[in-house]
C-alpha positions in Angstrom: -34.5 43.1 40.7 -35.6 45.4 43.5 -33.2 47.9 44.9 -32.4 49.3 48.2 -33.0 53.3 47.9 -32.0 55.2 51.2 -32.7 59.2 51.5 -31.9 59.9 54.5 -29.8 63.0 55.9 -28.7 61.0 58.8 -27.9 57.9 56.2 -26.1 60.0 53.8 -23.6 61.5 56.7 -23.0 57.8 57.4 -22.4 57.1 54.0 -19.8 60.0 53.0 -18.4 59.2 56.3 -17.5 55.8 55.9 -16.7 56.4 52.3 -14.1 58.6 53.1 -12.7 56.1 55.7 -12.5 53.3 52.9 -8.7 52.4 52.3 -7.4 52.3 48.8 -7.5 48.0 48.2 -4.1 47.6 46.3 -1.7 49.3 44.9 -2.7 48.8 41.3 -6.1 50.0 41.6 -7.3 53.9 42.0 -9.0 54.9 45.2 -12.1 54.3 45.5 -14.8 56.5 44.8 -18.5 56.5 45.4 -19.4 59.7 44.3 -19.5 61.0 40.6 -18.6 64.3 40.3 -20.6 66.5 38.1 -18.7 67.3 34.7 -17.8 71.1 34.6 -21.1 73.2 32.6 -20.7 72.4 28.8 -21.4 75.3 26.3 -23.8 75.7 24.2 -23.6 77.9 21.2 -26.5 78.5 19.2 -26.3 77.7 15.5 -27.8 77.4 12.1 -28.7 74.6 10.2 -26.8 75.5 7.4 -23.7 75.1 9.5 -24.2 71.7 10.0 -22.0 69.7 7.6 -24.2 68.0 4.5 -27.6 68.9 6.2 -29.4 70.2 3.2 -28.3 67.2 1.1 -28.2 64.6 3.6 -30.9 61.6 3.7 -32.5 61.7 6.8 -35.0 58.9 6.1 -32.4 56.3 8.1 -32.5 58.2 11.4 -36.2 58.0 11.2 -37.1 55.2 13.1 -34.7 56.3 15.8 -37.0 59.1 16.1 -40.0 57.3 16.7 -38.4 54.9 19.3 -37.8 58.2 21.1 -41.0 59.2 21.2 -42.1 55.7 22.6 -40.3 57.4 25.8 -40.9 60.9 25.5 -44.4 61.6 23.9 -45.8 62.1 27.2 -43.6 64.6 28.3 -45.2 68.3 27.8 -42.3 69.8 25.5 -42.5 66.3 23.3 -46.2 65.6 23.1 -47.0 67.8 19.9 -43.6 67.0 18.0 -44.1 63.6 18.3 -47.7 63.8 17.5 -46.3 65.5 14.2 -44.1 63.4 13.4 -46.4 60.6 13.2 -48.3 62.5 10.2 -44.6 62.7 8.3 -44.0 60.2 5.1 -41.0 58.3 6.8 -39.5 58.1 2.8 -39.6 61.9 2.5 -36.5 63.6 3.1 -38.0 67.0 2.4 -41.0 67.1 4.7 -38.7 65.1 7.5 -36.2 67.9 6.9 -38.7 70.7 7.2 -40.5 68.7 10.3 -36.7 69.1 12.2 -36.8 73.0 11.5 -40.0 73.6 12.3 -40.0 71.7 15.8 -36.4 71.9 16.7 -33.0 74.5 17.6 -29.9 73.2 16.4 -26.9 74.5 19.3 -23.1 73.2 18.9 -22.5 71.8 22.1 -18.7 72.5 23.3 -16.0 71.6 25.7 -16.2 73.9 29.0 -12.6 75.3 27.9 -14.4 76.2 24.2 -12.9 73.7 22.2 -15.5 72.1 19.7 -14.0 68.6 19.2 -14.3 65.6 21.5 -14.0 62.0 21.4 -16.3 59.4 19.1 -16.0 55.7 19.6 -18.4 53.0 19.1 -19.5 49.9 20.8 -22.0 46.8 19.4 -23.7 44.0 20.5 -21.4 41.0 20.8 -22.2 37.0 20.3 -20.7 34.9 23.5 -20.5 31.1 23.5 -21.8 30.2 26.9 -24.3 27.5 29.0 -26.2 27.9 31.7 -24.1 25.8 33.9 -20.4 26.0 34.7 -18.2 23.3 33.1 -14.6 22.9 32.7 -15.2 24.7 29.0 -17.8 27.1 30.8 -16.2 28.6 33.7 -16.5 32.6 33.5 -20.1 33.7 35.2 -22.3 36.2 34.2 -23.8 37.6 37.1 -27.6 38.7 37.8 -27.6 42.3 40.3 -26.5 41.4 43.7 -29.2 41.5 46.3 -26.9 43.6 48.5 -26.1 46.3 46.0 -27.3 49.8 47.7 -28.3 52.5 44.9 -29.2 55.6 46.8 -30.5 58.7 45.1 -29.1 62.1 46.7 -31.5 64.6 45.2 -34.2 64.3 47.9 -31.4 65.3 50.3 -29.7 68.1 48.2 -31.8 68.7 44.8 -28.5 70.3 43.5 -27.1 66.8 43.2 -29.8 65.8 40.9 -28.6 62.7 39.0 -25.9 61.6 41.1 -26.5 58.4 42.6 -24.1 56.2 45.3 -23.6 52.7 45.3 -22.6 50.5 47.9 -23.3 47.6 50.4 -23.6 47.5 54.0 -21.1 46.1 56.1 -21.8 45.8 59.7 -23.2 49.1 60.4 -21.1 50.8 57.8 -21.8 51.7 54.1 -18.8 50.8 52.2 -17.7 50.8 48.5 -19.3 47.6 46.5 -16.8 44.6 45.6 -14.6 46.1 42.3 -13.8 43.6 40.2 -10.6 41.7 41.7 -12.9 40.8 44.9 -15.7 39.6 42.2 -13.4 37.5 39.4 -11.6 36.0 42.9 -15.5 35.0 44.1 -17.7 36.5 46.7 -19.7 34.9 48.5 -23.0 36.8 48.2 -23.0 36.7 44.1 -22.9 32.4 44.4 -26.5 31.4 42.8 -26.6 34.6 40.9 -24.9 33.2 37.9 -27.1 33.9 34.5 -24.9 32.2 31.8 -21.4 31.3 31.9 -18.7 31.6 29.1 -15.6 30.4 28.0 -13.9 33.6 27.5 -12.7 36.2 30.1 -11.7 38.9 28.1 -15.2 38.3 25.9 -16.8 38.5 29.1 -15.2 41.9 29.9 -15.8 43.6 26.6 -19.5 42.0 27.1 -19.4 44.4 30.1 -18.0 47.5 28.3 -20.7 47.2 26.0 -23.7 46.5 28.0 -25.5 43.8 26.1 -25.2 40.7 23.7 -26.1 37.6 23.3 -25.3 34.3 24.5 -25.4 31.0 22.3 -26.0 28.0 24.3 -24.9 24.6 23.6 -28.2 23.7 21.7 -27.7 26.3 19.2 -30.4 28.8 21.1 -29.3 32.3 21.2 -30.7 34.2 24.5 -30.2 38.4 25.1 -29.2 39.8 27.8 -28.7 43.6 28.8 -27.7 45.8 31.7 -28.7 45.3 34.9 -26.3 47.5 37.0 -22.9 48.4 38.0 -21.1 48.2 40.8 -20.2 52.1 41.5 -16.6 52.2 40.4 -15.0 54.4 37.9 -14.5 52.7 34.3 -10.8 52.7 33.8 -9.1 51.7 30.1 -7.4 49.1 30.0 -6.1 49.9 26.6 -4.7 53.0 28.0 -2.7 50.6 30.6 -1.7 48.8 28.0 -0.1 51.6 26.5 1.6 52.9 29.4 2.6 49.9 30.6 4.3 49.8 26.9 2.8 46.7 25.7 0.5 48.3 23.1 1.2 51.3 20.9 -1.6 53.9 20.7 -2.4 52.7 17.3 -2.7 49.2 18.4 -5.1 49.9 21.4 -8.2 48.8 19.6 -10.5 45.9 20.9 -8.6 43.9 18.2 -5.0 44.4 19.8 -6.0 44.1 23.7 -7.8 40.6 22.2 -4.7 39.4 20.5 -2.5 40.8 23.6 -4.3 38.6 25.9 -4.4 35.8 24.1 -0.6 36.3 23.6 -0.5 37.1 27.6 -3.0 34.2 29.4 -1.1 34.1 32.9 -0.8 38.2 32.9 -4.6 38.6 31.9 -6.4 39.1 34.9 -3.9 41.4 36.5 -4.7 43.4 33.5 -9.0 43.2 34.0 -8.5 43.7 37.3 -7.1 47.5 36.4 -10.6 48.1 35.9 -12.3 48.3 38.7 -15.5 48.8 37.5 -18.1 45.1 37.2 -21.4 45.0 35.2 -24.6 43.0 36.1 -26.7 41.7 33.8 -30.3 40.2 33.0 -32.1 37.9 30.6 -34.3 40.2 28.5 -37.1 38.8 26.1 -36.3 37.5 22.8 -38.8 39.9 21.0 -36.8 42.5 21.5 -35.9 43.9 18.6 -32.3 45.4 20.0 -30.3 46.0 22.9 -32.3 48.2 25.4 -30.4 51.5 25.9 -30.5 53.4 28.9 -33.9 55.4 27.8 -35.4 52.2 27.5 -36.5 51.6 24.2 -34.5 49.4 22.0 -31.3 50.9 19.8 -31.0 51.5 16.1 -28.2 50.4 14.7 -26.0 52.8 13.3 -28.6 56.1 14.6 -28.3 55.6 18.5 -25.5 57.2 20.4 -24.5 56.7 24.0 -24.1 60.2 25.7 -23.4 61.8 29.2 -27.1 62.8 30.3 -25.5 65.3 32.6 -24.8 67.3 29.8 -27.1 65.9 27.0 -30.7 65.3 27.4 -31.4 61.4 26.7 -34.0 60.9 23.7 -33.2 64.0 21.6 -31.8 64.3 18.4 -28.1 64.8 17.7 -26.2 66.0 14.8 -23.0 64.0 15.1 -20.0 65.2 12.4 -17.0 63.0 12.7 -15.0 60.3 10.1 -15.7 56.6 9.3 -13.6 54.2 11.6 -9.7 54.2 11.3 -10.2 57.0 8.3 -10.6 60.1 7.5 -13.5 59.7 5.2 -16.5 62.3 6.6 -19.2 60.5 8.5 -22.1 63.3 9.1 -25.0 61.5 10.7 -28.3 62.6 12.5 -28.2 60.4 15.4 -30.5 59.8 18.9 -29.1 60.0 22.3 -30.8 57.1 23.6 -28.1 55.3 26.0 -25.0 56.1 28.6 -22.3 54.3 28.9 -19.5 54.1 31.9 -16.8 55.4 30.2 -18.6 58.3 28.0 -18.3 61.2 30.1 -18.0 64.9 29.2 -19.7 67.3 26.9 -18.5 66.6 23.2 -18.4 62.7 23.8 -20.3 60.2 22.5 -20.5 55.9 21.6 -21.8 55.4 18.5 -23.6 52.1 18.5 -22.7 50.0 15.4 -25.1 46.8 15.4 -24.8 42.9 15.9 -22.5 41.0 14.1 -18.9 40.5 13.0 -19.4 43.5 10.8 -20.6 45.7 13.5 -17.7 44.9 16.2 -14.9 45.3 13.2 -16.3 48.8 12.9 -16.8 49.4 16.8 -13.2 48.1 17.8 -11.4 50.3 15.4 -13.5 53.8 16.1 -11.7 56.2 17.7 -12.4 59.3 16.0 -12.1 62.8 16.8 -15.9 64.7 16.5 -18.5 67.8 16.9 -21.9 67.3 18.0 -24.7 69.4 17.8 -28.3 69.4 19.9 -31.6 69.8 18.8 -33.6 71.3 21.3 -37.2 71.3 20.7 -38.3 75.2 20.5 -39.7 76.9 23.5 -37.0 74.7 25.9 -33.8 75.9 24.1 -30.6 75.8 26.9 -30.1 79.3 29.3 -27.0 81.0 27.6 -24.8 82.8 29.3 
């Protein structure tokens, strides 16, 4: 899909002006925002290997394939060339050699929130399976859209270098740039999206959660399964419908899991559309090759089940090792693991914040749906490229 990129000072000024003039759509939907504000700077604190829980006894071999995937994307970068070359010489089953490799090439830094606290929210995601068709029918009536042709993506960095990493999304309306259509508008039917349907599925809630996961598989009526992945997003901020249900008094905090939300939807079909519209964010997809072993993350490489993390790339560089210290889903049992930052997510914002990819299937769905744990994070920076400490 080709997206138009606009880097003109005049155009940017027009864009920001039109964004300021865009009215709020309804009382139930937050005011639209085109500019994604950067977070307050995180704090990186130099650490020692002995401070990482279970580091000296941990089996590092299961995370080794994730390192090789990161190297596929990073091996040409100057600070990663030697690291990736050295990793190719390490036995994938030699835990002691792997531990020595990390301690030789990296320096651990604990990441803290801007207020100095060390704990943050760790959630989970997975690759769902939906029943669907390439053709609309009475059974399959909810569309999965490809990215629209009129969606503009504007890179601000060439106009204002200090805004590196910030992007705007919108569409032309006459001579103005306005925010792209929100979920409510898309679900009610937008002419420009006609003909952009990749598939049709039978369940609106499953489609909603597919968008949250960012990738999945569609089982067609013939029994064939096809893979789809994230293509684009409409630029609106993500809003948690679980949190909305808690605020409405419909669910208790401990009930606001994926399964709890699905149960609520099944019992309240007439109210479902209004609930889903509370999240104006909308994700568009693309069909992926069958040869892919797993969904592609934001790093551009296949994710590794249980060893890939979605992070906020404004605070954690994509591709780096991240040591995660948390607990098992809905449990106090420790989960200490070396992961890799290989993906991003609309709800993954902040310093100590991550989403653990559990893989594909019912077991992965159960783990991801229950996971809402407190956790700590350490980022491994290549030696010589450590963060500047205040």
